[in-house]
C-alpha angles and dihedrals in degrees: 000000000000123000130206122191120199119205119239090249090063095037095065085205120193123190139198095188094177090059092039092239134130138169138190145113118310090184137011129212131235095012124118108236130208090275093054092253127135120201111213126213112271094032093122099036099093095042094050091047094047102036105022120211119354126229118272113236130174110239092350091289096154092168087069126072114274111265094217144332136270112241094189141359122182141156121241132166092284102045145276108340116199135187119196143177126210119227109257115237095014112127097220091045089051089052090051090047091052090050091050091049092048091043093233095129108099101204150313124279142193133210119212148159129230131207125201095268095043096084143030127217122234117248091262091048094234100102135053128217106206111216101170128019120198 
């Protein structure tokens, strides 16, 4: 499993802490990330159509209960836009809500898998162009 973290500057995150909701970009297109990867438009299309919305985990801790649910995830010209809602009364969700309110979260992130045909290498072999993210 690969993980990508997007800084708050790129996330364009908006919060309604009282309602436990937030939205922003979990991924942006056509931008080289800290790993030298570039996610191309359309990379999430097939996965979203086939699998629907993923589970929402804090810090990718999938062995824990999800801390909320995704209400929407869609691609636009900028990237993968998500809207989520934290689970009321759940301690880890309350922690995440407090961190959102205090602005101590430093971004959104995604976890994904790649198969051989899901990416292309750059000509020098150092960078990946991600075509399909599962």
